[in-house]
C-alpha positions as CSV (number, residue, x, y, z in Angstrom):
1,M,-3.6,3.2,8.6
2,A,-2.4,6.7,8.4
3,G,1.0,7.3,6.8
4,L,1.3,3.9,5.1
5,Y,1.9,5.1,1.6
6,T,3.2,8.7,1.9
7,T,5.4,10.7,-0.4
8,M,8.1,10.4,2.2
9,S,7.8,6.6,2.1
10,K,8.3,6.6,-1.7
11,E,11.3,8.8,-1.3
12,V,12.8,6.6,1.4
13,L,12.3,3.6,-0.9
14,L,13.8,5.0,-4.0
15,L,16.7,6.8,-2.3
16,G,17.4,3.7,-0.2
17,L,17.6,1.5,-3.3
18,L,19.9,4.0,-5.0
19,K,22.0,4.3,-1.9
20,K,22.7,0.6,-2.2
21,K,23.8,1.0,-5.8
22,P,23.1,2.9,-9.0
23,M,20.2,1.2,-10.8
24,Y,18.3,1.4,-14.1
25,G,14.6,2.3,-13.8
26,Y,13.7,-1.1,-15.0
27,E,15.9,-2.7,-12.4
28,I,14.1,-0.7,-9.7
29,K,10.7,-1.7,-11.2
30,Q,11.8,-5.4,-11.2
31,L,13.0,-5.2,-7.6
32,V,9.8,-3.5,-6.5
33,D,7.6,-6.0,-8.4
34,E,9.5,-9.1,-7.3
35,E,10.9,-8.5,-3.9
36,L,9.1,-5.5,-2.4
37,V,5.6,-6.2,-3.7
38,H,4.3,-6.6,-0.1
39,V,5.9,-3.5,1.2
40,A,6.6,-1.1,-1.6
41,P,4.6,2.1,-1.3
42,I,5.0,2.7,-5.1
43,T,3.5,1.2,-8.2
44,S,5.7,0.5,-11.1
45,G,3.5,3.0,-13.1
46,S,4.4,5.9,-10.9
47,L,8.1,4.9,-10.5
48,Y,9.5,7.0,-13.2
49,H,7.4,10.1,-12.2
50,N,8.8,9.8,-8.7
51,L,12.4,9.4,-10.0
52,K,11.9,12.5,-12.2
53,T,10.7,14.4,-9.1
54,L,13.8,13.3,-7.1
55,E,16.0,14.3,-10.1
56,K,14.4,17.8,-10.2
57,R,15.1,18.2,-6.5
58,G,18.8,17.3,-7.0
59,L,18.5,14.1,-5.0
60,V,19.3,11.7,-7.9
61,T,21.0,12.1,-11.2
62,K,20.7,9.9,-14.3
63,S,23.2,9.1,-17.0
64,A,22.8,7.5,-20.3
65,L,24.4,4.1,-20.9
66,K,24.6,2.9,-24.4
67,D,26.0,-0.3,-25.8
68,T,25.7,-1.3,-29.4
69,A,23.4,-4.2,-28.8
70,H,20.6,-2.4,-26.9
71,P,18.9,1.0,-26.9
72,E,20.2,3.7,-24.6
73,K,19.4,3.1,-20.9
74,Q,19.2,5.6,-18.1
75,I,21.0,4.6,-14.9
76,Y,20.0,6.5,-11.7
77,H,22.6,7.5,-9.1
78,I,21.9,9.0,-5.6
79,T,23.6,12.4,-5.0
80,D,25.4,13.4,-1.8
81,E,22.3,15.6,-1.1
82,G,20.1,12.5,-1.8
83,A,22.1,10.4,0.6
84,S,21.8,13.0,3.3
85,T,18.1,13.4,2.6
86,F,17.6,9.6,2.8
87,D,19.3,9.5,6.2
88,S,17.0,12.3,7.5
89,L,13.9,10.8,6.0
90,L,14.6,7.4,7.3
91,Q,15.0,8.7,10.8
92,E,11.8,10.8,10.4
93,N,10.0,7.8,9.0
94,I,10.9,5.7,12.0
95,T,10.1,8.3,14.7
96,N,7.0,9.8,13.1
97,F,3.9,8.4,14.8
98,E,0.5,9.3,13.6
99,R,-2.6,8.0,15.3
100,P,-4.3,5.6,12.9
101,H,-7.6,6.7,11.6
102,L,-9.5,3.5,10.7
103,A,-12.7,3.7,8.6
104,L,-14.2,0.9,10.6
105,D,-14.3,3.1,13.7
106,I,-16.7,5.5,12.0
107,S,-18.9,2.5,11.3
108,F,-18.9,1.5,14.9
109,Y,-20.0,5.0,15.9
110,F,-23.1,4.6,13.7
111,L,-23.9,1.0,14.6
112,R,-27.2,2.0,16.2
113,E,-28.3,3.7,13.0
114,S,-27.6,0.5,10.9
115,D,-29.2,-2.8,10.4
116,R,-27.5,-5.0,13.1
117,G,-27.7,-8.2,11.1
118,S,-26.2,-6.6,8.1
119,F,-23.5,-4.9,10.2
120,L,-22.6,-8.2,11.9
121,A,-22.5,-10.0,8.5
122,Q,-20.1,-7.4,7.2
123,I,-17.9,-7.6,10.3
124,R,-17.7,-11.4,9.8
125,E,-16.8,-10.9,6.1
126,L,-14.1,-8.4,7.2
127,L,-12.8,-11.0,9.6
128,V,-12.6,-13.6,6.8
129,R,-10.6,-11.2,4.7
130,L,-8.3,-10.3,7.6
131,R,-7.6,-14.0,8.3
132,E,-6.7,-14.5,4.6
133,Y,-4.4,-11.5,4.8
134,H,-2.8,-13.0,8.0
135,A,-2.3,-16.3,6.2
136,E,-0.7,-14.4,3.2
137,A,1.7,-12.6,5.6
138,E,2.6,-16.0,7.1
139,R,3.4,-17.4,3.7
140,F,5.4,-14.3,2.9
141,R,7.5,-14.8,6.0
142,E,8.1,-18.5,5.3
143,E,9.1,-17.6,1.7
144,L,11.6,-15.1,3.0
145,I,13.0,-17.6,5.5
146,S,13.4,-20.2,2.7
147,R,15.3,-17.7,0.6
148,G,17.7,-17.0,3.5
149,V,17.1,-13.3,3.6
150,P,18.7,-11.1,6.2
151,E,16.9,-11.0,9.5
152,N,15.8,-7.4,9.1
153,F,13.7,-8.5,6.1
154,L,11.7,-10.7,8.4
155,F,10.6,-7.8,10.5
156,I,8.3,-6.7,7.7
157,P,5.9,-9.8,7.7
158,E,6.3,-10.1,11.4
159,H,5.0,-6.5,11.7
160,Y,2.0,-7.4,9.5
161,L,1.4,-10.5,11.5
162,A,1.4,-8.6,14.8
163,H,-1.1,-6.0,13.5
164,S,-3.4,-8.6,11.8
165,A,-3.4,-10.8,14.9
166,A,-4.4,-7.9,17.1
167,E,-7.2,-6.9,14.7
168,I,-8.4,-10.5,14.4
169,K,-8.7,-10.8,18.2
170,F,-10.4,-7.4,18.4
171,L,-13.0,-8.3,15.7
172,E,-13.7,-11.7,17.3
173,G,-14.5,-9.9,20.5
174,I,-16.7,-7.4,18.8
175,I,-18.6,-10.2,17.0
176,A,-19.1,-12.1,20.3
177,R,-20.4,-9.0,22.0
178,L,-22.8,-8.2,19.1
179,E,-24.0,-11.8,19.0
180,A,-24.7,-11.6,22.7
181,G,-26.4,-8.3,22.3
182,K,-23.9,-6.5,24.6
183,D,-23.9,-3.1,22.9
184,A,-26.3,-0.5,24.0
185,A,-28.9,-0.8,21.3
């Protein structure tokens, strides 16, 4: 869907984490890999690049922390400007609606120009993958519940579940119509 992994989403993620508390880059990477793996719009590989960009813009600062037992570590802090930017971006992220552009819709447009049997087989395979994704979102929700996370964390898998349930229902209907020959061929 449009807008899932935008630069703005990465900024919201990193600024939001740093608004909670100053963090080491590795600490952010660990949090993303362990807790936000299903929702984080950032890979651990691009984490430091994004932090450096935020630093250049004056939204975060870093300071060196050295103890005798370990190499020097960089700890990141959100600036006042970064906190203000976070608040603005979060509001914009919530209120910004973009019509989704789904690649599948283009395939539907050219259905008559494709092999119907092959098309139907691919839609069935898509439905299988979507059901697997839905089951994964259910497991994710149950895991969060068992960990006793705050309720707002549950909104994330519930959002995934609502979307995937609607898409599953839609594809089941399309398959039934195609099997019945109910498209204008």
